[in-house]
C-alpha positions as CSV (number, residue, x, y, z in Angstrom):
1,M,-38.7,-35.8,-28.7
2,L,-36.2,-33.1,-28.0
3,I,-36.6,-29.3,-27.5
4,A,-34.0,-26.9,-28.8
5,V,-33.6,-23.2,-28.1
6,P,-31.8,-20.9,-30.5
7,L,-29.3,-18.7,-28.7
8,T,-27.0,-15.8,-29.7
9,D,-23.9,-14.8,-27.8
10,I,-25.8,-11.9,-26.1
11,E,-26.4,-12.7,-22.4
12,F,-25.4,-16.3,-23.3
13,D,-24.7,-17.4,-19.7
14,K,-28.0,-16.1,-18.5
15,R,-30.0,-17.7,-21.4
16,L,-28.1,-21.0,-21.0
17,E,-29.0,-21.2,-17.3
18,E,-32.7,-20.5,-18.2
19,C,-32.5,-23.3,-20.8
20,K,-31.2,-25.7,-18.2
21,T,-33.6,-24.7,-15.5
22,L,-36.7,-24.8,-17.8
23,G,-35.9,-28.2,-19.3
24,A,-34.5,-27.7,-22.8
25,D,-32.5,-30.6,-24.2
26,I,-30.5,-28.7,-26.8
27,V,-29.2,-25.2,-27.5
28,E,-28.8,-24.1,-31.1
29,L,-25.9,-21.7,-31.5
30,R,-27.1,-19.3,-34.2
31,V,-23.6,-18.1,-35.0
32,D,-24.8,-16.0,-38.0
33,M,-26.5,-13.8,-35.3
34,F,-23.5,-13.6,-33.0
35,E,-21.7,-10.3,-32.3
36,N,-18.4,-12.2,-32.2
37,T,-17.9,-15.0,-34.7
38,Q,-14.3,-15.8,-33.9
39,V,-13.6,-19.6,-33.6
40,D,-12.3,-19.4,-30.0
41,H,-15.3,-17.5,-28.8
42,V,-17.8,-19.9,-30.4
43,R,-15.8,-22.9,-29.1
44,K,-16.1,-21.6,-25.5
45,L,-19.8,-21.3,-25.8
46,I,-20.2,-24.8,-27.1
47,Q,-18.1,-26.0,-24.2
48,K,-20.2,-24.1,-21.7
49,A,-23.4,-25.7,-23.1
50,H,-21.9,-29.1,-22.8
51,S,-20.7,-28.4,-19.3
52,A,-24.3,-27.5,-18.4
53,G,-25.5,-30.9,-19.6
54,L,-27.1,-29.6,-22.8
55,M,-26.5,-30.8,-26.4
56,T,-25.7,-28.3,-29.2
57,I,-26.7,-27.6,-32.7
58,L,-24.1,-25.6,-34.7
59,T,-26.0,-23.3,-37.1
60,I,-24.5,-20.7,-39.4
61,R,-27.5,-19.8,-41.4
62,S,-26.9,-18.6,-45.0
63,E,-28.1,-15.2,-46.1
64,E,-30.3,-16.9,-48.7
65,E,-32.2,-18.8,-46.0
66,G,-32.7,-16.1,-43.4
67,G,-29.3,-15.7,-41.9
68,R,-26.6,-13.0,-41.9
69,K,-23.3,-13.0,-43.8
70,V,-20.4,-14.5,-41.9
71,E,-17.1,-14.0,-43.5
72,N,-15.4,-17.1,-42.0
73,R,-18.4,-19.4,-42.3
74,E,-16.6,-22.4,-43.9
75,G,-13.7,-22.2,-41.5
76,L,-16.1,-22.1,-38.5
77,F,-17.9,-25.2,-39.8
78,Q,-14.5,-26.9,-40.2
79,E,-13.2,-26.1,-36.7
80,L,-16.5,-26.4,-34.7
81,S,-18.6,-29.2,-36.3
82,P,-16.4,-31.8,-34.6
83,L,-17.4,-30.4,-31.2
84,S,-21.1,-30.1,-31.7
85,H,-23.6,-32.9,-31.4
86,Y,-25.4,-31.6,-34.5
87,T,-24.5,-29.4,-37.4
88,D,-27.2,-27.7,-39.5
89,V,-26.3,-26.7,-43.1
90,E,-28.7,-25.8,-45.9
91,L,-29.4,-28.0,-48.8
92,S,-28.9,-24.9,-51.0
93,S,-25.3,-24.3,-49.6
94,L,-23.8,-26.5,-52.4
95,S,-20.4,-24.9,-52.3
96,I,-19.7,-26.2,-48.8
97,L,-22.3,-28.9,-48.2
98,S,-20.0,-31.9,-49.1
99,K,-17.1,-30.4,-47.0
100,V,-19.4,-30.0,-43.9
101,R,-20.9,-33.4,-44.4
102,D,-17.5,-35.1,-44.5
103,I,-16.3,-33.3,-41.4
104,V,-19.4,-34.2,-39.4
105,K,-19.3,-37.8,-40.5
106,A,-15.6,-38.2,-39.8
107,H,-16.2,-37.2,-36.2
108,N,-19.4,-39.3,-35.7
109,R,-21.6,-36.3,-35.2
110,K,-25.1,-35.8,-36.7
111,L,-25.7,-33.8,-39.9
112,I,-28.9,-31.8,-40.2
113,I,-29.6,-30.7,-43.8
114,S,-32.2,-28.0,-43.9
115,Y,-34.6,-26.4,-46.3
116,H,-36.5,-23.1,-45.6
117,N,-39.3,-21.3,-47.4
118,F,-40.4,-18.1,-45.5
119,S,-43.3,-17.3,-47.8
120,A,-45.2,-20.5,-48.6
121,T,-45.5,-24.3,-48.3
122,P,-44.3,-25.7,-51.7
123,P,-46.2,-28.3,-53.6
124,K,-45.9,-31.9,-52.4
125,W,-43.5,-32.9,-55.2
126,I,-41.0,-30.2,-54.2
127,L,-41.1,-31.3,-50.6
128,R,-40.6,-34.9,-51.6
129,E,-37.6,-33.9,-53.8
130,V,-36.1,-32.0,-50.8
131,F,-36.3,-35.2,-48.8
132,R,-34.7,-37.2,-51.6
133,S,-31.9,-34.7,-52.2
134,A,-31.1,-34.4,-48.6
135,R,-30.8,-38.1,-48.2
136,R,-28.5,-38.3,-51.3
137,W,-26.2,-35.8,-49.6
138,G,-26.1,-38.0,-46.5
139,A,-28.4,-36.2,-44.0
140,D,-28.9,-37.8,-40.6
141,I,-31.8,-35.5,-40.0
142,I,-33.8,-33.7,-42.7
143,K,-35.2,-30.3,-41.6
144,I,-38.0,-28.7,-43.5
145,A,-39.3,-25.3,-42.2
146,V,-41.9,-23.7,-44.5
147,K,-44.5,-20.9,-44.0
148,A,-48.0,-22.1,-43.4
149,N,-50.7,-19.9,-45.0
150,S,-53.5,-22.3,-44.2
151,Y,-54.1,-25.3,-42.0
152,K,-54.0,-27.4,-45.1
153,D,-50.4,-26.4,-45.5
154,V,-49.7,-27.7,-42.0
155,A,-51.4,-31.0,-42.6
156,E,-49.6,-31.6,-45.9
157,L,-46.2,-31.0,-44.5
158,L,-46.8,-33.2,-41.5
159,C,-48.4,-36.0,-43.6
160,I,-45.6,-36.0,-46.2
161,G,-43.0,-36.0,-43.4
162,K,-44.7,-39.0,-41.8
163,E,-44.4,-40.9,-45.1
164,E,-40.7,-40.2,-45.6
165,E,-38.1,-42.5,-44.1
166,G,-35.4,-41.5,-41.6
167,E,-35.3,-38.8,-38.9
168,K,-36.7,-35.4,-39.7
169,I,-37.6,-32.0,-38.3
170,L,-41.0,-30.7,-39.5
171,I,-41.9,-27.1,-39.0
172,S,-44.7,-25.0,-40.3
173,M,-43.8,-21.4,-39.6
174,G,-46.2,-18.6,-38.8
175,K,-49.1,-18.4,-36.3
176,I,-51.2,-21.0,-38.2
177,G,-48.3,-23.4,-38.1
178,S,-47.6,-23.1,-34.4
179,I,-49.4,-26.4,-33.8
180,S,-46.7,-28.2,-35.8
181,R,-44.2,-27.3,-33.0
182,L,-45.9,-29.8,-30.8
183,A,-47.9,-32.1,-33.2
184,G,-44.8,-32.7,-35.2
185,F,-43.6,-35.3,-32.7
186,V,-46.6,-37.5,-33.7
187,F,-45.5,-37.3,-37.3
188,G,-41.9,-38.3,-36.7
189,S,-40.3,-34.9,-36.0
190,V,-37.4,-35.5,-33.6
191,I,-36.6,-31.9,-32.6
192,S,-38.8,-28.9,-32.0
193,Y,-37.6,-25.3,-31.5
194,A,-38.8,-23.1,-28.6
195,F,-37.7,-19.6,-27.4
196,I,-36.9,-17.9,-24.2
197,D,-36.3,-14.2,-24.9
198,K,-37.9,-13.6,-28.3
199,Q,-39.0,-15.8,-31.2
200,V,-36.4,-16.5,-33.9
201,A,-39.3,-17.7,-36.2
202,E,-43.0,-16.8,-36.0
203,G,-45.0,-19.5,-34.4
204,Q,-42.4,-20.7,-31.9
205,I,-43.7,-21.5,-28.4
206,H,-42.0,-20.3,-25.2
207,L,-39.8,-23.0,-23.7
208,E,-41.6,-23.2,-20.4
209,Q,-44.9,-23.8,-22.2
210,M,-43.3,-26.2,-24.6
211,V,-41.9,-28.4,-21.9
212,K,-45.2,-28.5,-20.1
213,L,-47.1,-29.4,-23.2
214,R,-44.7,-32.1,-24.1
215,K,-45.1,-33.6,-20.7
216,L,-48.9,-33.3,-20.9
217,F,-49.3,-34.9,-24.3
218,Y,-46.3,-37.3,-24.4
219,G,-45.6,-38.1,-20.8
């Protein structure tokens, strides 16, 4: 049951110290939101996180799934994935998915293959196909983050996730889905995302609260 905090390179040292002090386990480097996306710059931030005793998720989110365009995206994955504990790449990023997978596997790191839907929770058969496809591509962890428009949406995602094999990250986005950030652990979700400065996705819980709730409910 790990808690990750997405960070940009703005006030990185300050935010990193807050993550460490408040009890985060992982920092997610949202490189697509960085002001400076040069390899050397990102590498230094990964190293700083590791020196602080925190694990890292390297994420360069595609435009199609909520990120911003990064010109050197493939090169960044190639150079930096070997350094990060986890690398997150979208199931829809077919042009680079196999290359990123091979790099991650070659360096014994963990591959997160992710799927996002910011408007709705798709039907069960689509969610199950996402799990199947991500497994076929060699995912170590399958991340599904979908918008909850009802509590039924939340329940369906968590229950389907519980039935699927392997490690997963289950997130219902939006205010209604906020409960999934904590309850997901019961249904097999291995990482939840919190925030320090401002939410990256609606429904995220502040890191300080998240750590307290994890301790309260899970010991």
